C-alpha positions as CSV (number, residue, x, y, z in Angstrom):
1,X,97.2,-31.6,61.4
2,X,99.3,-32.8,58.5
3,X,99.5,-36.3,60.0
4,X,95.8,-36.7,59.8
5,X,95.3,-35.8,56.2
6,X,96.3,-39.2,54.9
7,X,93.7,-41.7,53.8
8,X,92.8,-44.7,56.0
9,X,94.7,-46.9,53.6
10,X,98.0,-45.1,54.6
11,X,97.3,-45.0,58.4
12,X,99.2,-48.2,59.4
13,X,102.2,-47.3,57.3
14,X,102.3,-43.8,58.9
15,X,102.8,-45.3,62.4
16,X,106.3,-46.2,63.6
17,X,107.3,-49.1,65.7
18,X,110.3,-48.9,68.1
19,X,111.7,-52.1,69.5
20,X,113.8,-52.6,72.6
21,X,115.1,-55.8,74.0
22,X,113.9,-57.3,77.3
23,X,116.8,-57.7,79.7
24,X,115.1,-60.7,81.2
25,X,114.2,-62.9,78.2
26,X,115.7,-61.0,75.3
27,X,112.3,-60.7,73.6
28,X,111.4,-57.8,71.4
29,X,108.9,-55.2,72.7
30,X,107.1,-53.0,70.2
31,X,106.1,-49.5,71.0
32,X,103.5,-48.1,68.6
33,X,104.3,-44.5,68.0
34,X,102.5,-41.9,65.8
35,X,104.2,-38.6,65.4
36,X,103.1,-35.2,64.2
37,X,106.8,-34.0,64.5
38,X,110.1,-35.3,65.9
39,X,110.1,-33.1,69.0
40,X,110.1,-36.1,71.3
41,X,111.9,-39.5,71.3
42,X,110.1,-42.2,73.3
43,X,111.2,-45.7,74.3
44,X,110.0,-48.1,76.9
45,X,112.8,-48.8,79.4
46,X,111.2,-50.9,82.1
47,X,108.0,-52.6,83.2
48,X,106.5,-53.9,86.4
49,X,104.0,-56.7,86.4
50,X,102.0,-57.0,89.7
51,X,101.1,-60.6,88.8
52,X,97.6,-59.7,90.1
53,X,95.9,-59.0,86.7
54,X,93.1,-56.5,86.7
55,X,93.4,-54.0,89.6
56,X,97.0,-54.9,90.3
57,X,98.3,-51.5,89.4
58,X,96.1,-48.4,89.5
59,X,97.7,-45.3,91.1
60,X,101.4,-44.7,91.5
61,X,103.4,-42.2,93.5
62,X,107.1,-41.6,93.0
63,X,109.4,-40.3,95.8
64,X,112.2,-38.1,94.4
65,X,114.4,-38.7,97.5
66,X,114.4,-42.5,97.8
67,X,113.7,-43.2,94.0
68,X,111.0,-45.5,95.1
69,X,107.5,-46.0,93.6
70,X,104.5,-46.8,95.7
71,X,101.8,-48.6,93.6
72,X,98.3,-49.3,94.8
73,X,97.1,-52.9,94.3
74,X,93.3,-53.1,94.7
75,X,93.3,-56.9,94.2
76,X,95.6,-57.5,97.2
77,X,94.5,-54.4,99.1
78,X,98.1,-53.5,99.3
79,X,100.8,-51.0,98.3
80,X,103.7,-52.5,96.4
81,X,107.0,-50.7,96.7
82,X,109.2,-50.8,93.6
83,X,112.8,-49.5,93.5
84,X,113.5,-47.2,90.5
85,X,117.1,-46.4,91.4
86,X,118.4,-49.2,89.0
87,X,116.7,-47.8,85.9
88,X,118.9,-47.4,82.9
89,X,117.6,-45.7,79.7
90,X,119.8,-48.0,77.6
91,X,118.3,-51.3,79.0
92,X,114.9,-52.7,79.4
93,X,114.3,-54.0,82.9
94,X,111.6,-56.1,84.4
95,X,111.2,-54.7,87.9
96,X,110.2,-56.6,91.0
97,X,108.7,-55.2,94.2
98,X,111.1,-54.7,97.1
99,X,108.1,-54.9,99.5
100,X,104.3,-55.3,99.5
101,X,102.4,-53.8,102.4
102,X,98.8,-55.1,102.8
103,X,96.1,-53.6,104.9
104,X,95.9,-56.9,106.8
105,X,99.6,-56.5,107.7
106,X,98.9,-53.0,109.0
107,X,96.0,-54.3,111.1
108,X,93.4,-52.3,109.3
109,X,90.1,-54.1,109.1
110,X,86.7,-53.4,107.4
111,X,88.5,-51.7,104.5
112,X,87.4,-51.6,100.9
113,X,90.9,-51.3,99.5
114,X,93.4,-48.6,98.7
115,X,92.3,-46.0,96.2
116,X,95.1,-43.5,96.2
117,X,98.7,-42.9,97.4
118,X,100.9,-39.8,97.6
119,X,104.4,-39.1,98.8
120,X,105.4,-36.1,101.0
121,X,107.6,-33.8,99.0
122,X,110.1,-33.4,101.9
123,X,109.4,-35.6,104.9
124,X,109.9,-39.4,105.3
125,X,106.3,-40.5,104.9
126,X,103.6,-41.4,102.4
127,X,99.8,-41.3,102.6
128,X,97.3,-43.8,101.4
129,X,93.5,-43.4,101.0
130,X,91.5,-46.3,102.5
131,X,87.7,-46.4,102.1
132,X,85.8,-48.3,104.7
133,X,83.6,-51.3,104.0
134,X,80.8,-50.4,103.4
135,X,82.1,-47.4,101.5
136,X,79.3,-45.1,102.8
137,X,81.0,-45.0,106.2
138,X,83.9,-42.6,106.9
139,X,87.2,-43.7,105.5
140,X,90.8,-43.2,106.6
141,X,94.1,-41.8,105.5
142,X,96.9,-44.1,106.6
143,X,100.4,-42.6,107.0
144,X,103.4,-44.9,106.5
145,X,107.1,-44.2,106.4
146,X,108.9,-44.8,103.1
147,X,109.9,-48.2,104.2
148,X,106.3,-49.2,104.6
149,X,106.0,-49.1,108.4
150,X,102.7,-47.9,109.9
151,X,102.7,-44.5,111.5
152,X,99.1,-43.5,112.1
153,X,95.6,-43.3,110.6
154,X,93.3,-40.3,110.3
155,X,89.5,-40.4,109.9
156,X,88.2,-38.5,106.8
157,X,84.9,-38.5,104.9
158,X,83.1,-41.3,103.0
159,X,85.1,-42.9,100.2
160,X,88.4,-41.0,100.0
161,X,89.2,-41.5,96.3
162,X,92.1,-39.2,95.7
163,X,94.8,-37.6,98.0
164,X,97.4,-35.0,97.4
165,X,100.0,-33.1,99.4
166,X,100.2,-29.4,98.7
167,X,103.5,-28.3,97.1
168,X,104.7,-26.6,100.3
169,X,104.3,-29.9,102.2
170,X,102.1,-28.3,104.9
171,X,98.7,-29.8,104.0
172,X,97.2,-33.1,102.9
173,X,93.9,-33.0,101.0
174,X,91.5,-35.9,100.2
175,X,88.6,-36.0,97.8
176,X,85.8,-37.9,99.6
177,X,83.5,-39.0,96.9
178,X,80.6,-40.1,99.1
179,X,79.0,-42.5,96.6
180,X,75.5,-43.9,97.5
181,X,74.9,-47.6,98.3
182,X,73.5,-49.6,95.4
183,X,70.0,-49.5,96.9
184,X,70.4,-45.7,97.6
185,X,69.4,-46.2,101.2
186,X,72.7,-44.6,102.2
187,X,74.0,-41.6,100.4
188,X,76.7,-39.7,102.3
189,X,77.6,-36.2,101.4
190,X,80.7,-35.6,99.3
191,X,83.5,-33.5,100.9
192,X,87.1,-32.6,100.9
193,X,89.2,-33.2,104.0
194,X,92.0,-30.9,105.0
195,X,94.8,-32.3,107.2
196,X,97.4,-29.9,108.6
197,X,100.7,-31.9,108.6
198,X,103.1,-29.0,109.0
199,X,103.6,-29.7,112.6
200,X,104.3,-33.5,112.2
201,X,106.6,-33.2,109.2
202,X,109.7,-33.0,111.3
203,X,108.6,-35.4,114.1
204,X,110.2,-38.7,114.7
205,X,108.2,-41.9,114.0
206,X,107.2,-42.5,117.6
207,X,106.1,-38.9,117.9
208,X,103.9,-39.1,114.8
209,X,102.3,-42.3,116.2
210,X,101.4,-40.5,119.4
211,X,100.2,-37.3,117.7
212,X,96.5,-36.6,117.7
213,X,96.0,-35.6,114.1
214,X,92.5,-34.6,113.0
215,X,91.0,-33.8,109.6
216,X,88.7,-30.9,108.9
217,X,85.9,-32.0,106.5
218,X,84.8,-29.2,104.1
219,X,81.3,-29.6,102.8
220,X,79.6,-27.8,99.9
221,X,76.9,-26.3,102.0
222,X,75.9,-22.8,100.8
223,X,78.7,-22.7,98.2
224,X,77.9,-20.4,95.2
225,X,77.2,-22.3,92.0
226,X,78.1,-20.7,88.6
227,X,77.0,-22.2,85.3
228,X,75.1,-25.4,84.6
229,X,76.2,-27.8,87.4
230,X,74.4,-31.1,87.1
231,X,72.0,-31.5,90.0
232,X,69.0,-33.2,88.6
233,X,69.8,-36.7,90.0
234,X,68.5,-38.7,92.9
235,X,69.2,-37.3,96.4
236,X,69.8,-33.8,97.7
237,X,72.3,-31.5,96.1
238,X,74.8,-32.1,98.9
239,X,74.5,-35.9,98.3
240,X,74.9,-35.5,94.5
241,X,78.1,-33.5,94.6
242,X,80.9,-36.1,94.5
243,X,84.5,-34.9,94.6
244,X,86.7,-37.1,92.4
245,X,90.2,-35.6,92.1
246,X,92.3,-32.7,93.4
247,X,95.0,-30.5,91.9
248,X,96.8,-27.7,93.8
249,X,98.3,-24.5,92.5
250,X,102.0,-23.8,92.8
251,X,101.6,-21.4,95.8
252,X,99.5,-24.0,97.8
253,X,96.7,-21.4,98.0
254,X,94.0,-23.0,95.9
255,X,92.8,-26.6,95.3
256,X,90.8,-27.5,92.2
257,X,88.4,-30.4,92.7
258,X,86.8,-32.3,89.9
259,X,83.1,-33.2,90.4
260,X,82.9,-35.7,87.6
261,X,79.2,-36.7,87.7
262,X,78.3,-33.1,88.2
263,X,80.3,-31.9,85.1
264,X,82.0,-29.3,87.3
265,X,85.1,-28.1,89.1
266,X,85.0,-26.7,92.6
267,X,87.6,-24.1,93.7
268,X,88.8,-24.5,97.3
269,X,90.5,-21.6,99.1
270,X,93.1,-23.2,101.3
271,X,93.6,-20.1,103.4
272,X,89.9,-19.7,104.4
273,X,89.3,-23.5,104.2
274,X,86.1,-22.8,102.2
275,X,85.0,-23.4,98.7
276,X,84.8,-20.1,96.7
277,X,82.5,-21.6,94.1
278,X,81.4,-24.5,92.0
279,X,81.7,-23.9,88.2
280,X,79.8,-25.9,85.6
281,X,81.9,-26.9,82.6
282,X,79.2,-26.7,80.0
283,X,78.9,-29.1,77.0
284,X,80.7,-29.9,73.8
285,X,78.7,-29.5,70.7
286,X,79.4,-32.6,68.6
287,X,77.4,-31.1,65.7
288,X,80.4,-29.0,64.9
289,X,83.0,-30.4,62.4
290,X,85.9,-30.0,64.8
291,X,84.0,-31.9,67.5
292,X,82.9,-34.8,65.3
293,X,82.7,-38.3,66.9
294,X,82.0,-41.9,66.1
295,X,78.7,-42.5,68.0
296,X,77.7,-45.7,66.2
297,X,78.7,-49.3,67.0
298,X,78.3,-50.6,63.5
299,X,81.7,-52.2,62.9
300,X,83.0,-49.2,60.9
301,X,84.9,-46.0,61.5
302,X,82.3,-43.1,61.2
303,X,83.8,-40.0,62.7
304,X,81.3,-37.3,61.8
305,X,79.3,-34.3,63.2
306,X,76.2,-35.5,65.1
307,X,73.4,-33.8,67.0
308,X,74.8,-34.7,70.5
309,X,76.0,-32.6,73.4
310,X,79.0,-34.1,75.3
311,X,79.4,-33.4,79.0
312,X,83.1,-33.0,79.7
313,X,83.0,-34.8,83.1
314,X,86.7,-34.9,83.8
315,X,88.0,-37.5,86.3
316,X,91.7,-36.5,86.9
317,X,93.1,-33.0,86.5
318,X,96.4,-31.3,86.7
319,X,97.6,-27.7,87.3
320,X,100.4,-25.9,85.5
321,X,101.6,-22.4,85.1
322,X,102.7,-20.3,82.1
323,X,104.5,-17.3,83.5
324,X,102.4,-16.4,86.5
325,X,99.1,-17.5,85.0
326,X,97.6,-20.9,86.1
327,X,95.8,-23.4,84.0
328,X,94.0,-26.7,84.6
329,X,94.3,-29.7,82.3
330,X,91.4,-32.2,82.2
331,X,90.9,-35.6,80.5
332,X,87.3,-35.6,79.6
333,X,86.3,-39.1,80.5
334,X,82.6,-39.0,81.4
335,X,80.7,-41.0,84.0
336,X,77.1,-41.9,84.6
337,X,75.3,-42.7,87.9
338,X,74.7,-46.4,87.6
339,X,73.2,-48.3,90.7
340,X,70.7,-51.0,91.3
341,X,68.1,-48.6,92.6
342,X,68.8,-45.8,90.1
343,X,70.6,-45.4,86.8
344,X,70.7,-42.3,84.5
345,X,72.2,-44.0,81.5
346,X,70.1,-45.3,78.6
347,X,70.6,-45.8,74.9
348,X,68.6,-43.6,72.6
349,X,66.7,-46.7,71.4
350,X,65.8,-47.6,75.0
351,X,64.5,-44.0,75.6
352,X,62.2,-44.3,72.6
353,X,61.1,-47.9,73.5
354,X,60.1,-46.6,76.9
355,X,57.7,-44.1,75.4
356,X,59.9,-41.0,75.7
357,X,59.7,-38.4,73.0
358,X,62.7,-37.0,71.2
359,X,62.3,-33.9,69.1
360,X,65.7,-32.4,68.6
361,X,65.8,-28.6,68.4
362,X,68.5,-26.9,66.3
363,X,68.8,-24.1,68.8
364,X,71.0,-26.4,70.8
365,X,73.3,-27.3,67.9
366,X,75.4,-24.8,66.0
367,X,76.4,-27.3,63.3
368,X,72.9,-28.1,61.9
369,X,69.8,-26.3,60.8
370,X,66.4,-27.6,61.9
371,X,65.7,-28.8,58.4
372,X,69.0,-30.8,58.4
373,X,68.2,-32.4,61.8
374,X,64.7,-33.4,60.8
375,X,66.1,-35.0,57.6
376,X,68.7,-37.0,59.6
377,X,66.0,-38.3,61.9
378,X,63.7,-39.1,59.0
379,X,66.6,-41.0,57.4
380,X,66.9,-43.3,60.4
381,X,69.3,-41.4,62.7
382,X,67.9,-43.2,65.8
383,X,68.0,-46.7,64.3
384,X,70.1,-49.4,66.0
385,X,72.9,-49.4,63.4
386,X,73.0,-45.6,63.5
387,X,72.8,-43.5,66.7
388,X,70.3,-45.7,68.4
389,X,72.8,-47.5,70.7
390,X,74.5,-44.3,71.9
391,X,74.3,-44.0,75.7
392,X,72.9,-40.7,76.9
393,X,71.6,-39.3,80.1
394,X,67.9,-39.4,81.0
395,X,68.5,-36.4,83.3
396,X,69.4,-33.8,80.7
397,X,67.8,-32.3,77.6
398,X,64.1,-32.3,78.4
399,X,62.0,-29.2,77.9
400,X,59.1,-28.1,80.1
401,X,56.7,-30.5,78.3
402,X,58.9,-33.5,79.1
403,X,60.2,-33.9,75.5
404,X,63.9,-34.4,74.8
405,X,65.1,-31.4,72.7
406,X,68.7,-32.3,73.0
407,X,70.7,-35.5,73.8
408,X,73.6,-35.5,76.3
409,X,76.3,-38.1,76.1
410,X,79.0,-38.8,78.7
411,X,82.5,-37.4,78.3
412,X,84.1,-35.2,75.7
413,X,86.4,-37.8,74.1
414,X,89.1,-35.1,74.4
415,X,91.3,-33.1,76.8
416,X,90.7,-29.5,77.7
417,X,92.7,-26.6,79.2
418,X,90.9,-24.2,81.5
419,X,91.9,-20.8,82.9
420,X,92.5,-21.6,86.6
421,X,91.2,-18.2,87.7
422,X,88.0,-18.0,85.7
423,X,87.6,-21.7,84.8
424,X,86.8,-20.6,81.3
425,X,87.8,-23.1,78.6
426,X,91.0,-22.1,76.8
427,X,91.5,-25.1,74.5
428,X,89.9,-28.5,73.6
429,X,91.4,-31.2,71.4
430,X,88.1,-31.7,69.6
431,X,87.8,-34.9,67.6
432,X,91.6,-35.5,67.5
433,X,91.8,-38.5,69.8
434,X,89.4,-40.5,67.7
435,X,91.0,-39.2,64.4
436,X,94.5,-40.3,65.6
437,X,93.5,-43.7,67.0
438,X,91.5,-44.4,63.8
439,X,94.7,-43.6,61.9
440,X,96.9,-45.8,64.0
441,X,94.5,-48.7,64.5
442,X,92.1,-48.9,61.5
443,X,91.2,-52.5,62.3
444,X,90.8,-52.2,66.1
445,X,89.7,-48.6,66.5
446,X,87.6,-47.9,69.7
447,X,88.3,-51.3,71.2
448,X,87.7,-51.7,74.9
449,X,90.6,-52.3,77.4
450,X,89.6,-55.9,77.8
451,X,88.3,-56.7,74.4
452,X,89.9,-56.1,71.0
453,X,87.1,-55.4,68.6
454,X,86.6,-52.7,66.0
455,X,84.1,-50.0,67.0
456,X,83.3,-51.7,70.4
457,X,83.3,-48.4,72.4
458,X,81.9,-46.0,69.8
459,X,78.4,-46.0,71.3
460,X,79.8,-45.4,74.8
461,X,82.6,-43.0,75.6
462,X,85.0,-43.8,72.7
463,X,88.7,-43.9,73.8
464,X,87.8,-42.6,77.3
465,X,90.6,-40.3,78.3
466,X,91.2,-41.0,82.0
467,X,94.5,-39.7,83.3
468,X,96.4,-36.4,82.8
469,X,99.9,-35.2,83.8
470,X,101.9,-32.1,82.8
471,X,105.7,-32.1,82.4
472,X,108.5,-30.0,80.9
473,X,110.9,-31.4,78.4
474,X,113.5,-29.5,76.4
475,X,112.1,-26.2,77.5
476,X,108.6,-27.1,76.3
477,X,105.5,-27.9,78.4
478,X,103.6,-31.1,77.5
479,X,100.3,-32.6,78.5
480,X,100.2,-36.4,78.7
481,X,96.7,-37.9,78.5
482,X,96.1,-41.6,79.1
483,X,93.3,-43.3,77.1
484,X,91.7,-45.9,79.4
485,X,89.8,-47.9,76.8
486,X,91.9,-47.7,73.7
487,X,95.2,-47.7,75.6
488,X,98.3,-45.5,75.1
489,X,99.1,-41.9,75.8
490,X,98.4,-38.7,73.8
491,X,101.0,-36.0,74.0
492,X,100.3,-32.4,73.3
493,X,102.6,-29.4,73.4
494,X,100.8,-26.9,75.7
495,X,103.6,-24.3,76.0
496,X,101.1,-21.8,74.5
497,X,97.9,-23.0,76.2
498,X,95.5,-21.4,73.7
499,X,97.3,-22.9,70.8
500,X,98.1,-26.4,72.1
501,X,99.0,-28.9,69.4
502,X,99.3,-32.6,69.0
503,X,102.8,-34.0,69.1
504,X,102.8,-37.8,69.6
505,X,100.7,-40.8,70.4
506,X,102.3,-43.9,71.8
507,X,101.2,-47.2,73.2
508,X,102.8,-50.4,74.5
509,X,99.5,-52.3,74.4
510,X,99.7,-55.5,72.2
511,X,96.4,-55.6,70.2
512,X,97.0,-59.3,69.2
513,X,95.1,-60.4,72.3
514,X,92.3,-58.9,74.4
515,X,94.7,-58.1,77.3
516,X,98.4,-58.2,76.5
517,X,101.2,-56.1,77.8
518,X,99.9,-52.7,78.9
519,X,96.2,-52.1,78.9
520,X,94.0,-49.4,80.5
521,X,96.1,-46.4,81.7
522,X,94.6,-45.4,85.1
523,X,97.4,-43.2,86.4
524,X,100.2,-41.2,84.9
525,X,103.3,-39.8,86.7
526,X,105.9,-37.5,85.1
527,X,109.4,-37.6,86.6
528,X,111.3,-34.4,85.8
529,X,114.8,-34.8,84.5
530,X,116.4,-33.4,87.6
531,X,114.5,-35.9,89.8
532,X,114.9,-38.9,87.5
533,X,117.2,-41.9,88.3
534,X,118.2,-41.9,84.6
535,X,118.8,-38.1,84.5
536,X,116.3,-38.0,81.7
537,X,112.6,-37.3,81.8
538,X,110.4,-40.3,82.5
539,X,106.7,-41.0,82.1
540,X,105.3,-43.8,84.3
541,X,101.9,-45.3,83.4
542,X,100.0,-47.6,85.6
543,X,97.6,-49.8,83.7
544,X,94.6,-51.1,85.6
545,X,93.4,-54.0,83.4
546,X,96.8,-55.6,82.7
547,X,98.0,-54.9,86.2
548,X,101.3,-53.5,84.9
549,X,103.4,-50.4,85.1
550,X,105.2,-49.1,82.0
551,X,108.2,-46.8,82.3
552,X,109.1,-44.7,79.3
553,X,112.1,-42.6,78.6
554,X,111.1,-39.4,76.9
555,X,113.7,-37.0,75.5
556,X,113.1,-33.8,73.6
557,X,115.1,-31.7,71.3
558,X,116.3,-28.6,73.1
559,X,115.4,-25.3,71.4
560,X,118.5,-23.7,69.7
561,X,119.0,-20.0,69.2
562,X,120.2,-18.2,66.1
563,X,122.5,-16.0,68.2
564,X,124.1,-18.9,70.2
565,X,125.9,-21.0,67.6
566,X,127.7,-24.2,68.7
567,X,131.0,-22.3,68.7
568,X,129.7,-19.9,71.4
569,X,131.6,-20.3,74.7
570,X,128.3,-20.6,76.6
571,X,126.5,-22.9,74.2
572,X,126.6,-26.1,76.3
573,X,125.6,-24.2,79.5
574,X,122.7,-22.5,77.8
575,X,121.5,-25.7,76.0
576,X,121.7,-27.7,79.3
577,X,119.4,-25.2,81.1
578,X,117.0,-25.0,78.1
579,X,116.7,-28.8,78.1
580,X,115.9,-28.7,81.8
581,X,113.3,-26.0,81.3
582,X,115.2,-23.5,83.5
583,X,115.8,-20.8,80.9
584,X,114.2,-19.9,77.6
585,X,114.8,-17.6,74.7
586,X,112.9,-14.7,73.3
587,X,109.9,-14.7,71.0
588,X,112.1,-13.8,68.0
589,X,114.2,-17.0,68.4
590,X,117.2,-15.3,70.0
591,X,118.7,-15.8,73.5
592,X,120.6,-12.4,73.7
593,X,123.6,-13.9,75.6
594,X,125.3,-10.6,76.1
595,X,122.2,-8.9,77.6
596,X,122.3,-8.1,81.3
597,X,120.3,-10.2,83.7
598,X,117.9,-8.4,86.1
599,X,117.5,-9.3,89.8
600,X,114.0,-10.5,89.1
601,X,115.0,-12.6,86.1
602,X,117.8,-14.3,88.1
603,X,115.4,-15.0,91.0
604,X,113.0,-16.7,88.7
605,X,115.6,-19.0,87.2
606,X,117.2,-19.9,90.6
607,X,113.8,-21.0,91.8
608,X,113.3,-23.1,88.7
609,X,116.8,-24.6,88.8
610,X,116.5,-25.8,92.5
611,X,112.8,-26.5,92.4
612,X,112.3,-24.3,95.4
613,X,108.6,-24.7,96.6
614,X,106.2,-21.8,96.3
615,X,104.9,-20.4,99.5
616,X,101.7,-18.6,100.6
617,X,103.7,-16.0,102.5
618,X,104.5,-12.6,100.9
619,X,107.9,-11.0,101.0
620,X,107.9,-7.4,102.5
621,X,109.0,-5.8,99.2
622,X,106.6,-3.2,97.6
623,X,108.1,-3.1,94.2
624,X,107.9,-6.7,93.0
625,X,105.7,-7.2,89.8
626,X,103.2,-10.0,89.7
627,X,105.1,-12.0,87.1
628,X,107.9,-12.7,89.5
629,X,106.2,-12.4,92.9
630,X,105.9,-16.1,93.4
631,X,109.6,-16.6,92.8
632,X,110.7,-13.7,95.1
633,X,108.4,-14.9,97.9
634,X,109.7,-18.4,97.7
635,X,113.4,-17.3,97.7
636,X,112.8,-14.8,100.5
637,X,111.2,-17.5,102.6
638,X,114.1,-19.8,102.0
639,X,116.6,-17.1,103.0
640,X,118.2,-17.0,99.6
641,X,117.5,-13.3,98.7
642,X,117.4,-10.0,100.4
643,X,116.2,-6.6,99.3
644,X,118.2,-3.4,98.7
645,X,116.3,-2.2,101.7
646,X,113.6,-3.8,103.9
647,X,110.9,-2.8,101.4
648,X,112.8,-2.4,98.1
649,X,113.9,-5.4,96.0
650,X,114.8,-3.4,92.9
651,X,113.7,-6.2,90.5
652,X,114.6,-4.3,87.3
653,X,118.2,-3.5,88.3
654,X,120.9,-5.6,86.7
655,X,122.3,-8.2,89.1
656,X,125.9,-7.8,89.9
657,X,128.4,-10.6,90.2
658,X,128.6,-10.1,94.0
659,X,124.8,-10.2,94.3
660,X,124.7,-13.3,92.1
661,X,127.4,-15.0,94.3
662,X,125.4,-14.3,97.5
663,X,122.2,-15.7,96.0
664,X,123.8,-18.7,94.4
665,X,125.7,-19.8,97.5
666,X,122.7,-19.3,99.8
667,X,120.8,-21.5,97.4
668,X,123.5,-24.2,97.6
669,X,123.4,-24.0,101.4
670,X,119.6,-24.2,101.4
671,X,119.9,-27.4,99.4
672,X,123.0,-29.1,101.0
673,X,124.2,-27.1,104.0
674,X,127.4,-25.1,104.5
675,X,130.7,-26.4,103.2
676,X,133.0,-27.9,105.8
677,X,136.2,-26.7,104.1
678,X,136.5,-23.5,102.2
679,X,139.6,-22.2,100.3
680,X,140.3,-18.5,100.0
681,X,139.9,-17.3,96.5
682,X,143.0,-15.6,95.0
683,X,141.2,-12.7,93.4
684,X,143.3,-9.5,92.9
685,X,140.4,-7.3,93.9
686,X,139.4,-9.3,96.9
687,X,139.4,-6.1,99.0
688,X,136.5,-4.7,96.9
689,X,134.3,-7.7,97.8
690,X,132.0,-6.9,100.7
691,X,132.6,-8.6,104.0
692,X,129.2,-10.3,103.8
693,X,130.0,-11.7,100.4
694,X,133.7,-12.8,100.8
695,X,132.9,-16.2,102.5
696,X,130.2,-16.9,99.8
697,X,132.6,-16.0,97.0
698,X,135.3,-18.2,98.6
699,X,132.9,-21.1,98.9
700,X,131.8,-20.8,95.2
701,X,135.5,-20.7,94.2
702,X,136.1,-23.9,96.2
703,X,133.1,-25.6,94.4
704,X,134.4,-24.4,91.0
705,X,131.1,-22.5,90.4
706,X,132.6,-19.0,90.0
707,X,136.3,-18.7,89.1
708,X,136.6,-15.0,88.3
709,X,137.6,-13.1,85.2
710,X,140.6,-13.6,82.9
711,X,142.2,-10.6,84.5
712,X,142.4,-12.4,87.8
713,X,139.8,-10.1,89.3
714,X,136.3,-11.1,90.6
715,X,134.8,-7.7,89.6
716,X,132.0,-7.8,92.2
717,X,130.1,-4.8,91.0
718,X,130.1,-5.7,87.3
719,X,126.7,-6.7,85.9
720,X,126.3,-10.3,84.8
721,X,125.1,-11.3,81.3
722,X,122.6,-13.9,80.4
723,X,125.4,-16.2,79.1
724,X,127.4,-15.7,82.3
725,X,124.4,-16.5,84.5
726,X,123.7,-19.7,82.5
727,X,127.3,-20.8,83.1
728,X,127.1,-20.2,86.9
729,X,123.7,-21.9,87.2
730,X,125.0,-24.9,85.2
731,X,128.0,-25.3,87.4
732,X,125.9,-24.9,90.5
733,X,123.7,-27.8,89.4
734,X,126.8,-29.9,88.7
735,X,128.1,-29.2,92.2
736,X,124.8,-30.3,93.7
737,X,124.8,-33.7,92.0
């Protein structure tokens, strides 16, 4: 990375500061930004202060229909509702809650708080996860309407820590962590609850209140285990497996569940309602140069290869697709079991002082020879001011003689991308998080979220990546990773998952005090341009320690094509769709505007343009290739496409203007319903338009979406070009606004 080659003396100067005025007090707010390139422009446009301090804002869910945000407040045991509809990218707003709904108001007693919240993608309700007090008892999912009125509660497993609706809106999932009590006398089994909400999505409020909704708790009993899943702790295996977070694939077929303490991900088949497998994520070899870390709390920046193995241990995770292939993004936070009756975390110095033997074996480390390791130890590697204060696990690294041959630290200090099918690692950011934050903050590097002090977290988990979210901007796919301890958000372009690259780091934390402005990102929410109240992409970051929510406007440069100059008649239409991530060019940098569009290609971009949800049902066509099957299935289920016959879709045939009109108008009606008034289009060749298509063509003419050819004809059987398709889709989107 060219931005990281500068010396430490140049680091501060390399960072940019962007100021925006507060609408309330007129004060200047500085946003610290480090850029590898100028692909993204970022500015803070609003903030919400819960007034509760630490715990006042943890998890946020945004509703695209009402433009409301629902924010968990663990201090008040409430959900605060904040209206985002007034957001303006050209002003900085200080937002206030329109309502605050406490568990006490809802009549829910013996509750430990609210750990998670999610909004239904279609129906008028939200879900909140409510652990019981004590947390070892079964918890509840509480359903509220989007005004905050109680609908019902559903019993789930112990300590529901994360909830998510599947993209098709038919299922609600909860990760029930099942943590032990401090004395380990109670240690419930971890599980995932599946709640079928398809039948209640269209019910009225009173009907939902009367409905007898039950959850199915899915355990890990007899689930196949692949790889090195951590299971050497106190309690049975079923008690040790603790689900933390859930991500669901686009088709609502599989859920991916992080088991943080176990350094694993479990794959849940939503059709069979059984776990397919639990997969260990392996370790990160910090002896390699690309995986260097600062493991020493000595008041200096020392990012270097060390004989340590980092357990990835992701907390959050997110799912995204590239083509028809799925991937998982993980922020590799790390977490140790730490209770009164049992704790697995000790410093290296504490291990040695307790009589344990450490004889590091080079077979575990690719970056050092045995001679080099022995010399490092002889030179004082385990001293207090060296690696002695690094926290490691007592459960890992021992050989059969009880001697530690390797040292396992918590977390990877990075983010990773995993193949969703195999759960093999595709990419890891290595040492870049510490490299970048050392560059930006040479005097406060590795501070904690409640204490500004150089090197404070180096012997623990470093910057501690906590939250992850994936979003598309300007036709590119980005991963946003929140750093819980250091603060701020790392942004990587992951359009090519195997070659992901750093783009930007930004933070609105004020390092002049221990806790000022925005500290400790706990949750990140990306709002797509088409769903945004500002009509631009937004990133919402809830900060746990400061009790604040920061709202950032993030705009990207749209890709431009060498064969579509600004003078091209379709330039504005093509650029609009590229910016929205609906269409893309070819690998050679061209768009090929005159090339004909196939039926399969048009189906794919219509699904993207209208955000039509994926489905688990399969269309009856036998000739649809895998790369477009998800799109065809979704459009068929929505009634937008038909085949040439019952079993033939003809995906590679060029789409005609008449076929395009049918598909586009059905899509409009799926979104907004039929037009109440339709004008007859004055096309000279009207008689050539099929009877089925005439009404659709007239409707599109009324909307101004399709106006015909310069000759006055509609030309129903003429194939459409990529440029023409872009124009029609652009006008369709305008008609839907």
